[in-house]
MARDREN-100314 format. One line per 2 residues: number of its first residue (from 1); their letters; for each residue x, z, y of C-alpha. Coordinates in nm, 3 decimals. Example, Ala and Ser with C-alpha at 12.3 -4.5 7.8 and 13.67 -1.06 7.14 Angstrom:
1) AS) 1.230 0.780 -0.450 | 1.367 0.714 -0.106
***
This chain:
1) XX) 2.314 -0.251 -0.929 | 2.076 -0.076 -0.685
3) XX) 1.751 0.099 -0.781 | 1.559 -0.199 -0.647
5) XX) 1.772 -0.445 -0.844 | 1.703 -0.251 -1.163
7) XX) 1.329 -0.248 -1.097 | 1.318 -0.623 -1.038
9) XX) 1.527 -0.688 -1.349 | 1.288 -0.511 -1.585
11) XX) 0.987 -0.639 -1.388 | 1.078 -0.998 -1.480
13) XX) 1.092 -0.901 -1.846 | 0.763 -0.714 -1.817
15) XX) 0.585 -1.013 -1.663 | 0.704 -1.246 -1.939
17) XX) 0.559 -1.016 -2.202 | 0.231 -0.963 -2.017
19) XX) 0.183 -1.336 -1.966 | 0.208 -1.385 -2.343
21) XX) -0.045 -1.111 -2.419 | -0.284 -1.184 -2.132
23) XX) -0.263 -1.551 -2.026 | -0.406 -1.654 -1.689
25) XX) -0.714 -1.799 -1.861 | -0.790 -1.452 -1.996
27) XX) -0.736 -1.284 -1.658 | -0.974 -1.527 -1.490
29) XX) -1.255 -1.409 -1.719 | -1.237 -1.057 -1.576
31) XX) -1.560 -0.912 -1.434 | -1.380 -0.856 -1.105
33) XX) -1.240 -1.206 -1.068 | -1.544 -1.359 -0.900
35) XX) -1.653 -1.047 -0.713 | -1.613 -0.989 -0.340
37) XX) -1.395 -0.702 -0.232 | -1.347 -0.471 0.063
39) XX) -1.133 -0.569 0.364 | -0.848 -0.324 0.415
41) XX) -0.781 -0.478 0.755 | -1.137 -0.419 0.873
43) XX) -1.142 -0.063 0.743 | -0.820 0.021 0.928
45) XX) -0.967 -0.114 1.251 | -1.290 0.082 1.225
47) XX) -1.308 0.357 1.484 | -1.469 0.606 1.247
49) XX) -1.177 0.577 1.004 | -0.837 0.744 1.022
51) XX) -0.620 0.438 0.960 | -0.459 0.623 0.671
53) XX) -0.394 0.441 0.345 | -0.372 0.731 0.102
55) XX) -0.159 0.665 -0.201 | -0.196 0.761 -0.564
57) XX) 0.153 0.796 -0.710 | 0.253 1.006 -1.009
59) XX) 0.631 0.974 -0.979 | 0.912 0.782 -0.811
61) XX) 1.276 0.694 -0.886 | 1.398 0.916 -0.603
63) XX) 1.172 1.220 -0.660 | 1.098 1.209 -1.032
65) XX) 0.762 1.360 -1.132 | 0.549 1.420 -0.821
67) XX) 0.211 1.500 -0.977 | 0.135 1.455 -1.345
69) XX) -0.203 1.629 -1.338 | -0.400 1.444 -1.067
71) XX) -0.685 1.226 -1.193 | -0.710 0.884 -1.031
73) XX) -1.090 0.875 -0.996 | -1.118 1.224 -0.846
75) XX) -0.827 1.163 -0.611 | -0.943 0.822 -0.491
77) XX) -1.297 0.948 -0.433 | -1.161 1.247 -0.243
79) XX) -0.931 1.032 -0.030 | -1.207 0.795 0.078
81) XX) -1.462 1.071 0.136 | -1.204 1.244 0.355
83) XX) -1.193 0.943 0.587 | -0.901 0.741 0.453
85) XX) -0.931 0.372 0.544 | -0.813 0.265 0.202
87) XX) -0.622 0.365 -0.108 | -0.288 0.244 -0.240
89) XX) -0.238 0.264 -0.615 | 0.100 0.221 -0.784
91) XX) 0.072 0.017 -1.102 | 0.440 0.002 -1.199
93) XX) 0.477 0.210 -1.515 | 0.850 0.245 -1.578
95) XX) 0.952 0.385 -1.237 | 0.626 0.514 -1.091
97) XX) 0.411 0.613 -1.389 | 0.128 0.385 -1.282
99) XX) -0.090 0.145 -1.477 | -0.341 -0.132 -1.416
101) XX) -0.615 0.089 -1.556 | -0.581 0.313 -1.249
103) XX) -0.692 0.027 -1.023 | -0.973 -0.067 -1.262
105) XX) -1.103 0.291 -1.267 | -1.093 0.311 -0.887
107) XX) -1.258 -0.028 -0.843 | -1.551 0.067 -1.066
109) XX) -1.644 0.340 -0.817 | -1.677 0.078 -0.541
111) XX) -1.602 0.319 -0.258 | -1.343 0.135 -0.050
113) XX) -1.049 -0.106 -0.037 | -0.770 -0.079 -0.293
115) XX) -0.415 -0.193 -0.231 | -0.246 -0.279 -0.560
117) XX) 0.111 -0.163 -0.500 | 0.371 -0.316 -0.726
119) XX) 0.681 -0.533 -0.711 | 0.520 -0.875 -0.685
121) XX) 0.763 -1.151 -0.777 | 0.536 -1.407 -0.945
123) XX) 0.202 -1.581 -0.903 | 0.094 -1.429 -1.234
125) XX) 0.092 -1.081 -1.078 | -0.133 -1.196 -0.795
127) XX) -0.386 -1.336 -1.038 | -0.352 -1.016 -1.239
129) XX) -0.419 -0.809 -0.924 | -0.745 -0.994 -0.868
131) XX) -0.844 -0.949 -1.231 | -0.809 -0.570 -1.218
133) XX) -1.011 -0.532 -0.898 | -0.752 -0.505 -0.621
135) XX) -0.859 -0.595 -0.266 | -0.507 -0.638 -0.131
137) XX) -0.157 -0.684 -0.265 | 0.188 -0.578 -0.149
139) XX) 0.465 -0.830 -0.088 | 0.810 -0.678 -0.036
141) XX) 1.022 -0.897 0.190 | 1.343 -0.748 0.047
143) XX) 1.288 -0.922 -0.288 | 1.122 -1.245 -0.173
145) XX) 1.223 -1.554 0.023 | 1.017 -1.671 0.318
147) XX) 0.896 -1.965 0.109 | 0.782 -1.729 -0.166
149) XX) 0.600 -1.515 0.088 | 0.422 -1.826 0.217
151) XX) 0.335 -1.941 -0.135 | 0.216 -1.600 -0.256
153) XX) 0.013 -1.535 0.059 | -0.165 -1.868 0.024
155) XX) -0.257 -1.795 -0.338 | -0.371 -1.442 -0.255
157) XX) -0.597 -1.564 0.025 | -0.743 -1.832 -0.200
159) XX) -0.836 -1.555 -0.442 | -0.990 -1.343 -0.167
161) XX) -0.705 -1.092 -0.154 | -0.547 -0.960 0.164
163) XX) -0.171 -0.927 0.193 | 0.043 -0.640 0.317
165) XX) 0.397 -0.758 0.389 | 0.650 -0.476 0.374
167) XX) 0.970 -0.496 0.578 | 1.254 -0.257 0.652
169) XX) 1.528 -0.457 0.827 | 1.558 -0.725 1.093
171) XX) 1.644 -0.981 0.828 | 1.324 -0.897 0.641
173) XX) 1.116 -0.906 0.959 | 1.238 -1.263 1.016
175) XX) 1.043 -1.359 0.701 | 0.713 -1.273 0.871
177) XX) 0.454 -1.551 0.879 | 0.140 -1.556 1.101
179) XX) -0.093 -1.585 0.800 | -0.011 -1.229 0.691
181) XX) -0.302 -0.985 0.729 | -0.102 -0.667 0.763
183) XX) 0.263 -0.573 0.817 | 0.397 -0.247 0.682
185) XX) 0.726 -0.120 0.816 | 0.892 0.103 0.562
187) XX) 1.091 0.396 0.691 | 1.250 0.421 0.346
189) XX) 1.533 0.189 0.246 | 1.438 0.057 -0.099
191) XX) 1.804 0.023 -0.196 | 1.907 0.381 -0.119
193) XX) 1.560 0.543 -0.084 | 1.678 0.721 0.231
195) XX) 1.425 0.765 0.512 | 1.480 0.659 0.875
197) XX) 1.162 0.747 1.060 | 1.258 0.561 1.380
199) XX) 1.283 0.233 1.194 | 0.912 0.158 1.227
201) XX) 0.917 0.185 1.604 | 1.224 -0.036 1.644
203) XX) 1.081 -0.324 1.440 | 0.715 -0.294 1.541
205) XX) 0.794 -0.389 1.900 | 0.894 -0.736 1.779
207) XX) 0.564 -0.817 1.606 | 0.280 -1.004 1.780
209) XX) 0.038 -0.772 1.960 | -0.256 -0.872 1.739
211) XX) -0.070 -0.794 1.415 | -0.202 -0.489 1.229
213) XX) 0.101 -0.263 1.207 | 0.130 -0.002 0.933
215) XX) 0.393 0.271 0.916 | 0.504 0.356 0.564
217) XX) 0.691 0.649 0.410 | 0.829 0.969 0.554
219) XX) 0.507 1.071 0.733 | 0.459 1.440 0.668
221) XX) 0.298 1.576 0.985 | -0.019 1.469 1.167
223) XX) 0.182 1.466 1.490 | 0.382 1.177 1.343
225) XX) 0.057 0.978 1.345 | -0.013 1.063 1.708
227) XX) 0.334 0.945 1.811 | 0.319 0.625 1.606
229) XX) -0.018 0.532 1.757 | 0.152 0.526 2.096
231) XX) 0.370 0.244 1.967 | 0.082 0.028 1.847
233) XX) 0.047 0.142 1.488 | -0.306 0.139 1.348
235) XX) -0.232 0.209 0.982 | -0.030 0.479 0.806
237) XX) 0.055 0.471 0.438 | 0.098 0.825 0.306
239) XX) 0.152 0.919 -0.056 | 0.402 1.186 -0.145
241) XX) 0.283 1.423 0.127 | -0.056 1.438 -0.046
243) XX) 0.045 1.387 -0.408 | 0.300 1.670 -0.412
245) XX) 0.017 1.921 -0.369 | -0.209 2.056 -0.644
247) XX) -0.510 1.890 -0.475 | -0.411 1.560 -0.307
249) XX) -0.764 1.484 -0.188 | -0.792 1.820 -0.013
251) XX) -0.448 1.775 0.144 | -0.562 1.436 0.276
253) XX) -0.886 1.585 0.414 | -0.701 1.862 0.599
255) XX) -0.443 1.617 0.733 | -0.713 1.388 0.875
257) XX) -0.906 1.682 1.020 | -0.593 1.791 1.205
259) XX) -0.558 1.444 1.357 | -0.919 1.438 1.475
261) XX) -0.897 1.793 1.611 | -0.580 1.715 1.805
263) XX) -0.725 1.393 1.949 | -1.048 1.567 2.050
265) XX) -0.856 1.840 2.232 | -0.634 1.585 2.404
267) XX) -0.941 1.388 2.509 | -1.097 1.693 2.675
269) XX) -0.792 1.759 2.891 | -0.715 1.404 3.006
***
């Protein structure tokens, strides 16, 4: 059984328990359920934003504890003030140390779009995402059929949520549907957690020109961003590179400043 298989196994059990404790009727009474959110897609496309989706992640199955001291509100505020286009927040507890309360705390600040990052395998989780204040959800093609992606995307859009579809292989890319707002190409294989940085470039060339393409995982240098932009990427999901530092928000700020400085210099000498 792979790491991903194990996560999905306990996720099914977790959802069954949550649905008993917090039925859909309860979730729909949330203060956030009827509220309008931010558009992650629009923020990524804004010229005054970096395109970076900065992630809040305490730990991972492959790295263990990454940062146990960072506070979600301080980090999210710092990320968005630094020029990040949006924030990704892990809510899986068992493997990533996240919790729904992290999204709720970030949403209450009302500073920018929040991607609720979890292993979505049921409609219940999509309704739950809306109830805790998420603006977008993650769908992982590796664990879903094309029909499920279609079904989940339709529900998400009906609730006012955007969808980021994550792919890693050609087989997963074949599950793409035009209704998807954003496509993230993961450099990290979710079965082995190994990183292949060139994977994004290989698969991105097959997506429609108008699709918002997001590179995920393994981005550790601002020059990676410059290179990926040449291949049509507009968004860049970065987590560990920031979270492994004592001050993730500052690390994000310096990273973005380096991008802008490099692009300004390049612009002067064209």
